[in-house]
N, C-alpha and C positions, 0 to 999 in steps of 0.2 A: 520608079519610087524616088521621091526626093529625100535627100539625106538630112537629117537633123543635126545641126551642128553643136559642138560642146558650149559655144559662146557667141554672142553677137553684139557689138557696140550699139548702143541707141544714139542714133545720129540722123539728123533730118534737115530741112531747110532753115531751121533756127540757127543751127551751127555754120551753115554755108553763109547765111546772111552776116553773122557775127564775124566771119574771116573776111568777107567782102569788105565790111566796114573799115576793118583794121588795113587792109591793103590800100583802100583808098584814102585812108588818113595820112599816109606816107610814113608812118612810124611802126615797123614790123617786128623789131627786136624788142628786148626787155625794155619796157616802159609804162605808160599809164594803165594799159589792159592788165598787165602783170601786177602792178600794184593794186588794182581793183580785184583782182582775182585773189591776192593774198589776204586782203581786208574781209573779202566775203567768205573765204575758207576758214580763216580764223574765227569769225563770227559763227559759221555752221558747226564747228567742232568744239567751240568754247574756249579756244586758247588764246593766249595774250599776243603771242607773235606767230606769223605764218611767213615762211620765205620759200619762193618758188625757185625750182632748179631744173635742169635738164632731164633728170630722171631720178628713180629711187635709189639707185647705186650710187650715183653723186651725192644724193641726199645723206646716205648711210656713211659715205666717206667723210664729208664735212661733219657729221655729228661725231664721229669717232675723235676725228682731229680736234673738234671743240672741247671734247671732255679730257684730252691730253693722252690719248692713245699714241703709242710712239714704237720705234724698233725696239724689239725684244720683250715688248709687253704682251701680255695673255688676255683674250676676250672670250668669255663663255657664252656659247650660243648652242644651236643645234645643227646636226649633220642633215636633218630632215627638213630642207628648205631650198629654194632656189639658189644656185651657185654664187649669185651676186652679194649675198649675205656674208659669206666668208671671204669672198674676193675683196669686199670693201676693207675688211680687216687686215688682209695682207697688202693692200696699198699703203697701208700705214707702216708696215714692216712688223706688224704684230703676228701673233699666232692664235689661230682660232682653236678654242678648246671645246670639244664636242661632248654633249651629254645627251641622253636619251630621252624620246618623248614619253608621254603619259601613256599607259596601257589603253584607256577607254577615249583616247583623242589623238590629236595631231600636233599638240603643241609641247613644249619643254616641260619635263618633269620637275616642279620645284623641289621635291624630295632629293633630287640629285645635285643640286646646284653648290650646297657649301661644301661638299666633297671636291668640288672641282676649283674652289678658291685657293689660290696661292699668294706670296706676296708680290707676285708679278701681275696679278689679276687688275686690269684697270677699267673694265666694264663689262657689264652684261647685256647682251643683245637678244631680247626675247621676240618671238615672231607669231603675230596673230595669224596662224596658218589657215588658208583657205577662206579667211574673213571671221574665223571663229576667235573672240578675244582669249589670250591665254590668262593664266591666274594672276593677274597683275598684283592683287591683295598680298600674296605670299611672296612674289618675287620683289616686290618694291621693300616689304619688311625686311627679307633677308639682306638686300643690297643696302640698306640703312644700318643695320646692325655691323656690317663690314665697310661701310662708308665708300661704296662702290656705285657709281652712276648707272642708270638703267636707260638704254636705248631701245625703244619700241620699233621693230621693223613691222611697220602697218601697211606694208604694200598692198595688201589684199583687203584691208579693213575700214576702207572709208565708209562711213555710216554705221558701223557695228557700234554697239554700245555695251557698257559694264554697269553694274549696280555698285556705286561707289558711296561709301558712308551713308546709305540709304537712299540715294537718288540715282536715277538713270542718267549717265554722262557718256558723251560720244567719246570712242576712241580717238586720241589726238588732242586731249585737252591740254596737255598730256598728263598721265599720271605717274610716268617715269620722268625723267629728265628731258628727253627729246623723243618725239615721234616722227618717223619718216613713212611717206606716202608714194605710191606710183600710180601713174595716169597712163598706163601702158593700154592698148586696145582690149587686152585680156581682162582688165580691172572694171569695177562697176561704174567708175567715173574715167573718161579717157580724154585726153588733149592730144591723141596721136602718139606722143610720148611725153614724159614730164614727171617731175616730181615735187614733193613739198616737205618742208621741214616744219614742225610746230614745237613751241617751248614757252615756258614762263620765265625763262632767263634771258634778260635784255641783252647781256654780255655775248651770250651763245648767238643771239639773233644778230647783232653786230658782226661777229666773225663770219657768219653764214654770208652775209651780204658783202663783205669785204672779199672773202675768198672766192664767190661764185664768180667774180667779174676780174680775174687776173690780179687780186690784190690792188685795185685801182683806189686811190684815196678819195675821188670825186665820182659820183654816179653821173651816168648821161643825162639824167634828167636834171640835176642839180646845174651841170656845165651848160646844157643848151638853154636852160631857163634863165642864166644869170646876164646881169646888166654890164658885167665887168669880164674882162678876160680871165680865164682861170686855167691854169697849167696843173693838171694831175700829177700824182707821183705814185710810186708803187713800193711801199715800205716793207711788204713781205710777199712771199711766193703765194700766188693765188691759181686759179684755174678759170677754164672756160665751161662754166656749168650754169649758162644763163638758159632761161625759158624764152621763147619769142612771144610778142604781143599776139600772134596769130593763135599760137596754142593756148593762152591765157583767155582769149575771147571765147574759144570753144568750151574751155573749163568752166566759165561763168555760166554759159547756157546749160551745161550738164550739171551744175551745181542746183539750178533752178528746178530741174526734173528729178533730181535725186530722190526725194522723199517718195515719189511714186513709183520709181524703179524699184527701191528697196522693198516697198510695200508688195509690189509684185512678185519680186524674188522670194520673199518670205511666204507667200501665199503658195507659190510652186513647191518650195521645200516642204511645207505642211502637207500638201497633196502628196508628195512622194513618201513622206513619213508615214502618212496615213495608209496609203495603198501598198507599201512594200514592208510594213511592219510584220505581216505574216509570211513573207517570202522566205523560202528555204535557202539556208547556205549563204546568207548575207547578214552583216551588221550594219545598221544604220548610224549615222553620225550623231553624237551626243551633244546636245546644247545645255550647257549647265543652267540653273536657275538664275544665276547672276550674271548671264551673258544673253546679248541679242545680237545674233550674227547678221551680216549683210547676206550672207548666203552667196558669197562670190562663187563657191563651188558646193556641190552636194557630192561627198565622197562615201562611196560604199566599201566595206572590208568584206572580202569573199572568204569563204571557208578555205582553210589552207590546202586541201586536197584539190581544189579547182585551179586549172591552169590560167592565170591571168590573160595571157595573150589569146587563148581559145575563146574565152568568154568575151573578150573585146571584139575578136573577129566576129563571133556569132552575133553579136550586136551590131556590128557594121553590116553584116549581110542582111539584117533586119531594117537597115535604114537608120541606125543610131549611133553616131559618133560619140566616143569616149576618149578618155586620156588615163594613163597609168597613174598609180599613186605618185606622191610628190618624190623628186630625186633625193639620193643620199650623196652629199658632197664628197664624203671620205671614199667613196667607190669610184670617183671619177680620176682620170689620169692625171688632171692638173694637181690633184692632192696625193699622188703616189710618191712624190718627192719627199724624201726625208727631212724633217723639220716644217713642212708645210701645215701640219696641224698636230693636235694632241688629242687623244681620246682617253678619259679617265673612267668611263662606265661602259657596261656592255650597250651596244647600239641595237640590241636584238628587236625592240619595238619599232625602231626606225626603219630597219632594213625590210621588216614584215610588212610595214605600211606601204612601203614602194612596191615590193612584190605580189601582195594580195589586196591592194585596192584599186578601185577605177573611179574615175570622176565622170558624173552624168551630164548630159545637157542642162543647162539653166540660164536662161536670159528672159529679159523682161517681155520680149515679143513674143514668146512662147504661147501658143493658143491652147485651149484645153485639150483639143485631140492630139497635139503634139505631146503633151504630158501624157496622156493615156498611151499613146504609142510606145513612149519610153518605158513606162510602167510595164506594158505588156511584154515588150521585148526583153527586159529585165527578168521578169518572172518566168519567161519560157528559157532564156539563156541559161539561168542557175538552177533549173529545175532539178530535183533529186535523180530523175531519170536520165537527164543528159550527163548529169555528174557521174554516174554509175558508169555509164558507157564510156566516159572519158578516162577515168580510172582504170577500168577494165581493159 
């Protein structure tokens, strides 16, 4: 029996030919393909500026640095996210301040944010977890009252949308100050690895472009295209956070197929929702009326008396791969060090989400028979009969 994976990137000869074109051009690092990818991505999400970098972690680091986060500052975010979110905060010498997620979802609970704000708060990093937009309306309003910048960790949310002032707009416009994206193979759009920052602020964009290339005052494109000799300088500390032209060429092809990919993912999510709505012992993900997810992941909450590992093993034995709910950073060894973070609220919902949730297979190439196999396996694996046997 073949195994149905959790995810699978959509890649074919179009991406192969794009990389071939770049290799034969002789310009393989940050260059014209990166510039074109940035322009096309900005147009896709509706942003004024887009800056490509090596991955989303570096994007978060530059975003935090741009808004002035420094040593001793605090940044409000969630523990219920991939560890990179908090790591980027610590790269700045700042302290992540963790608040809990919503009871009926996997995103930051806006009701808990203001209690976490102190004179040391320099930013709020909200995560569009699993591709589901968080409540930006409330988060941005809270931040505005306290003059705190909002950085969107949109690693999972390329193509997701939010109803904003009566219009559907893509995540990444951005609606906060800066949005950061990932192009890891697990994401809906992939460049092998890579990231993107979007902003409406030209000064932020200028800083991103300076810092991503060692703080060099002149770009390679300007230097190589000049009719006069140019000596570059390095006026401030920078980083090697560049994207290659090979990656960007793949990204450009991915953007072309993205609307069809998202349409198919939404179709699969709708099928899951319809077929599993009557399943015992599970709670389906909630998509608010003001949000349209790209459905990077479809996450089920299990009844508390079901053992997560047992259910996942049962599904694996039936040919269906799954992943556990999103990690909690505060439970990891790297955050057991005193002063590595601060918790101001109970993280009960966050911990429960990690311990009692599973992520189902969802990728655009899934056939109808694959979706049916997953649904039937889930129904069997969480059935009341099996649940009673396990508890007993």
